[in-house]
C-alpha positions as CSV (number, residue, x, y, z in Angstrom):
1,M,74.4,75.1,-15.7
2,I,74.2,74.0,-19.1
3,K,71.9,71.2,-19.7
4,H,72.6,68.7,-22.2
5,P,69.8,68.4,-24.8
6,L,70.1,64.7,-24.9
7,T,69.7,64.3,-21.2
8,L,66.6,66.4,-21.1
9,T,65.1,64.4,-23.9
10,R,66.0,61.3,-22.2
11,I,64.4,62.4,-18.9
12,K,61.2,63.3,-20.9
13,Q,61.1,59.9,-22.5
14,T,61.7,58.1,-19.2
15,A,59.0,60.2,-17.5
16,G,56.6,59.5,-20.4
17,T,57.3,55.8,-20.3
18,L,56.7,55.8,-16.6
19,M,53.4,57.6,-17.0
20,L,52.4,55.2,-19.7
21,V,53.3,52.1,-17.6
22,A,51.4,53.6,-14.6
23,S,48.3,54.3,-16.7
24,L,48.4,50.8,-18.2
25,A,48.7,49.4,-14.7
26,L,45.7,51.4,-13.6
27,V,43.7,50.4,-16.7
28,Q,44.5,46.8,-16.1
29,A,43.6,47.0,-12.4
30,C,40.3,48.5,-13.2
31,G,39.7,45.9,-16.0
32,S,40.7,43.1,-13.7
33,D,38.1,44.1,-11.1
34,N,35.5,44.0,-13.8
35,K,36.6,40.6,-15.0
36,N,36.6,39.2,-11.4
37,E,33.1,40.6,-10.9
38,S,32.1,39.2,-14.2
39,R,33.6,35.8,-13.4
40,T,31.8,35.8,-10.0
41,E,28.5,36.6,-11.7
42,D,29.2,33.9,-14.3
43,A,30.0,31.4,-11.5
44,L,26.9,32.2,-9.6
45,E,24.8,32.0,-12.7
46,K,26.3,28.6,-13.6
47,T,25.8,27.4,-10.0
48,G,22.2,28.5,-10.1
49,D,21.7,26.7,-13.5
50,A,23.4,23.6,-12.1
51,I,21.1,23.7,-9.0
52,S,18.1,24.2,-11.2
53,A,19.1,21.2,-13.4
54,D,19.8,19.0,-10.3
55,T,16.5,20.1,-8.8
56,K,14.6,19.2,-12.0
57,D,16.4,15.9,-12.2
58,A,15.7,15.1,-8.5
59,T,12.0,16.1,-8.9
60,A,11.7,14.0,-12.0
61,E,13.3,11.0,-10.2
62,A,11.1,11.6,-7.1
63,R,8.0,11.7,-9.3
64,E,9.0,8.5,-11.1
65,D,9.7,6.8,-7.7
66,L,6.4,7.9,-6.4
67,K,4.6,6.7,-9.5
68,E,6.4,3.3,-9.2
69,T,5.5,3.1,-5.5
70,G,1.9,4.0,-6.3
71,D,1.8,1.3,-9.0
72,K,3.2,-1.2,-6.6
73,A,0.7,-0.2,-3.9
74,E,-2.1,-0.5,-6.4
75,A,-0.9,-3.9,-7.5
76,K,-0.7,-5.0,-3.9
77,S,-4.2,-3.6,-3.3
78,D,-5.5,-5.4,-6.3
79,E,-3.8,-8.6,-5.1
80,A,-5.2,-8.2,-1.6
81,A,-8.7,-7.6,-3.1
82,A,-8.4,-10.7,-5.2
83,D,-7.2,-12.7,-2.2
84,F,-10.1,-11.5,-0.2
85,R,-12.6,-12.3,-2.9
86,R,-11.1,-15.8,-3.3
87,E,-11.1,-16.5,0.4
88,R,-14.6,-15.2,0.8
89,D,-15.9,-17.3,-2.1
90,E,-14.2,-20.4,-0.7
91,A,-15.7,-19.7,2.7
92,V,-19.2,-19.3,1.2
93,A,-18.7,-22.5,-0.8
94,K,-17.7,-24.4,2.4
95,M,-20.7,-22.9,4.3
96,N,-23.0,-24.0,1.5
97,V,-21.6,-27.6,1.8
98,Q,-22.2,-27.3,5.6
99,K,-25.8,-26.1,4.9
100,D,-26.4,-29.1,2.6
101,K,-25.1,-31.4,5.3
102,L,-27.4,-29.8,7.8
103,D,-30.4,-30.2,5.4
104,A,-29.5,-33.9,4.9
105,K,-29.2,-34.5,8.7
106,I,-32.5,-32.6,9.3
107,D,-34.2,-34.8,6.7
108,E,-32.7,-37.9,8.2
109,L,-34.0,-36.9,11.7
110,K,-37.5,-36.3,10.3
111,A,-37.5,-39.7,8.7
112,K,-36.3,-41.4,11.9
113,A,-38.8,-39.5,14.0
114,D,-41.7,-41.0,12.1
115,K,-40.5,-44.6,13.0
116,Q,-39.7,-43.9,16.7
117,S,-41.6,-44.2,19.9
118,D,-43.1,-41.1,21.4
119,K,-40.2,-40.6,23.9
120,A,-37.5,-41.1,21.3
121,K,-39.4,-39.0,18.8
122,A,-39.5,-36.1,21.3
123,E,-35.7,-36.2,21.7
124,T,-35.2,-36.5,17.9
125,D,-37.5,-33.5,17.3
126,R,-35.6,-31.5,19.8
127,Q,-32.3,-32.3,18.0
128,R,-33.9,-31.5,14.7
129,E,-35.2,-28.1,15.9
130,K,-31.6,-27.3,17.1
131,L,-30.3,-28.2,13.7
132,E,-33.0,-26.2,12.0
133,E,-32.1,-23.1,14.1
134,Q,-28.4,-23.6,13.3
135,R,-29.3,-24.0,9.6
136,K,-31.2,-20.7,9.8
137,E,-28.2,-19.0,11.4
138,L,-25.9,-20.5,8.8
139,G,-28.1,-19.1,6.1
140,E,-27.7,-15.6,7.7
141,D,-24.0,-16.1,7.9
142,I,-23.8,-17.0,4.3
143,D,-25.6,-13.8,3.4
144,H,-23.2,-11.8,5.6
145,A,-20.2,-13.5,4.0
146,K,-21.5,-12.8,0.5
147,N,-21.9,-9.1,1.3
148,A,-18.8,-8.7,3.5
149,T,-16.3,-6.0,2.7
150,A,-12.6,-6.6,2.9
151,D,-12.4,-4.4,6.1
152,A,-15.1,-6.5,7.8
153,W,-13.9,-9.8,6.6
154,Q,-11.7,-10.7,9.6
155,D,-14.6,-10.2,12.0
156,V,-16.9,-12.2,9.8
157,K,-14.3,-15.0,9.6
158,S,-14.0,-15.3,13.4
159,G,-17.8,-15.5,13.7
160,F,-17.8,-18.3,11.1
161,K,-15.2,-20.3,13.1
162,Q,-17.4,-20.1,16.2
163,A,-20.5,-21.1,14.3
164,G,-18.6,-24.0,12.7
165,R,-17.7,-25.4,16.1
166,E,-21.3,-25.1,17.3
167,I,-22.6,-26.9,14.1
168,G,-20.0,-29.6,14.5
169,D,-21.0,-30.2,18.1
170,A,-24.7,-30.4,17.0
171,F,-23.8,-32.9,14.3
172,D,-22.0,-35.0,16.8
173,K,-24.9,-35.0,19.3
174,A,-27.5,-35.7,16.6
175,G,-25.3,-38.5,15.2
176,D,-24.9,-40.1,18.6
177,K,-28.6,-39.9,19.2
178,L,-29.3,-41.6,15.9
179,K,-26.8,-44.4,16.7
180,R,-28.4,-45.0,20.1
181,D,-31.8,-45.1,18.7
182,N,-30.7,-47.5,16.0
183,D,-29.1,-49.9,18.4
């Protein structure tokens, strides 16, 4: 068989072209894997960077929120402390007024006792002694109030209310006694 020189050349060219195409396909396939791996690494890196940035932002926001909350709590605490001091000072002022009234009533009973009969004087002296005891207790209460802490203030206040009722009752009794003696 005689082979045609053109056909043999053509077969060689076709075979070469096929080999070239196959090698290019293999090179591209290998290069493609590297690119996919590189893209995955890039995506992971970008995701990590994004998470880091989000974490930093969230942490900064949380710190700012915490600072604001702390500032608000401090302001509330300052306000509560100011309210406590104001309330305590008002209570002490009222107790001092009450003490002054007790002193005036005691002085009035002393003056009345000097002008009374022995029987009436004994009763007036008894009333005066009760008021003097309450005056002493009120002085102690005033000292407690002046030195009361915010934590103890509620207990101190409830004690003042009870003492105030007792002093009011004593005033009423002493006042009634003075009216009866004057009549």
